[in-house]
N, C-alpha and C positions, 0 to 999 in steps of 0.2 A: 505492498501500502502507498502509493506514496504520501510526502506532506497534505500537497492540498487535498485530497481525499485526506485523508483526518482534518483536514481544517473544514470539507463542505459536509461531511457527511452527521454531522452535531446538528445539522438545519436541513437535513433533511428528515434525518428524528425526529424536532419537533414539534415539524410539520404534518408530521406524519399524525407525531398525539393531537393537534388543534386540529384535524379534521375529524380524528376519528373521537377527539370530549363532546367535539359542536353535529356530528354522529349519533352521540350519544343521548344530548340535550336534547339532539329532534327527536327520536324515540320515547324518550321519559317524556315531552309535551304527549307525543301523539296519543301513547297510551289513555292518557291523561284526558284527553278531546272520544280519544271511542269507545272507554270507560264510562263517560260521565251524559253523552249527547242524549242516550236515552237510555228512558224505564219505562218496565210496566209489571205493573200488577196490585197485586190486592194492596190499600196504606197501610197496613200495619207493618205488611213483611216489607215494603219497600226501601225503608234504612237496611235489612239481611241482604238484599235483592242485589243495593247493590258497593254492596262491599263484596259477593261475588263475583260481582263485573271485574271488578279494582285486581282481587285475585287473579277474575282467568288472564288481565291483559297483563303483568306480569310474568308471566310462559309463553308468550308471542315470537316472533319473530320477526323482523319485519317486517318482511314480503307478508305474512298475514296478519300484522295488524295494516299495512298500505293495503289490502283488500277492502279488509274490510271500512275503512274512511273512503272507498271509493264507493262502496256498495252502499254502503247507509248516508254517511252526515254525509259527502259530498252527489250529489245524486243531478239528476240529469231535469232538465225543468220540466215539467208539463202543459201541455196547452190546458188542461179541464185536472181538477182540484177533486178528486176520491176519499173515503174514507176510507175504505175496500183494505185496503193493508196495512191497514191496524186491529193486532188480534179479539184482543177485547177477553172478556174475562174466562178459560177455562176452565173455572169449578165458582160455583156459586162461593161469593161473597157477601152473601146478605147488606147485614150493616153497616161494612167496615169499607164497603165504598172501592171502585174501583178506578183507579191513576196512570198515566201513560203521556207520559211527551215526549217528544219528541225533536232535539234541534237537528239542523239541515242545512246545508246551502248551497240550491238550485243555480244552473245553468244548460244554457244550453250542447243540446248533445256533439258539438267536434271540444268550444271548450273543454269538456268530462272526455272526452279522445284524448287528449294531447294532456290533460294531465295523470291520466292511467299510465299513456307514456313515456312523460317529466317520472314520475314516481317509479314506474317499477329500472329505469335508469339509474334515480336514484338505490334503488337497493340491489344495485350489479353492483353501483359503484364501491356502496359497503360493503361486497361480501367481497373485492377485488381488492381494498383497501385490507381485509381481515384479511387473508385470504394468503393472496393471489401476487402482494403484491412487491416481494425477495423473488418469486420468483420472475416478474418481469420483467423487474428493472435489477441490473445491478449495483449495486450502489457500495462494494469494494475499485468502483473505477467512477474517475473525472467523470468520462461521459454521461455512466448507467448514473452517476450524483445528479445532473445538471437536469438531467429527462426527470427523473424522478422531482430535482422540484419542480419542474415547469407544470407535470399532470399535476400534482401535490396543490402549486395554489392554487391553479382551474379548479382541482379537488376543490375546495375548501371557498371557492366563489359558488360551486354549484349549488354546495352544501347549504351555506348560509344563507341565498336566498330562494332556500328549498325551509329556509327555517324561520322566514321572516315571516310566509308565507301563512304555514302550519298556527303561529306566531298569533297573524293575523284573525285571521278565523277564529283561532281560538280566547283572543278577545271578544270579537262579534255575536261566538256561543255564550259568555260570559253573560257580554251586554244584555244578549236576552235570556239571560233568565232575571237578574236583576231587575227586570220591566217586565217578565213575566211575578215573580213574589210579590214588587210592591203592585202590582196591581191587586194577586191574589189578599192581599192583605191590607187594601182599600175598601174603601166604604161604596163602591162604588160594585164592586165586588161581592160583598155581601148583598144590596141589594136586590142585584143579577139574583144570587145564589135563592135570599127569599120571597125572592116570587113579585118582587116587589118593584120594580121596573116591564 
């Protein structure tokens, strides 16, 4: 190993670490969105159902999480809205009541297809960084380190862009939840619930 390689290798390691840390941040936020964007069940069991969803997401791969995200949270805009896709109670809930809520982002089919493709590419990039980076780049040569640095720089830009999008979706979801909570605690909702309006 030449002196030049030994001086550039730590920068390769730093940038690789930076990419992996950002991917982990992305994955944690993705797990939170997938676990919290919808919930349905008897009112007295919602807390335990939510805890089960959160626990289930901790074991999901990035690819599995992306599939869930693009299959339910990110959806194709439909011309007409129907409530037929809500399952409803599958058991007698009596006086407890059944609660169902869902947050999603609707978009045109072309936009949805583009996001599915780009998120698939992100998963492939993650797998490349985690499993095949050393195979792809000879980090014991100056040329290999230089190529690795260029790849890591462009990879981080892609990862960070996806993270920024995900963070904006999470913020929109949280804002929607806050507005819903505010309405449910309002006198207007109480009047609707009691049939006064």
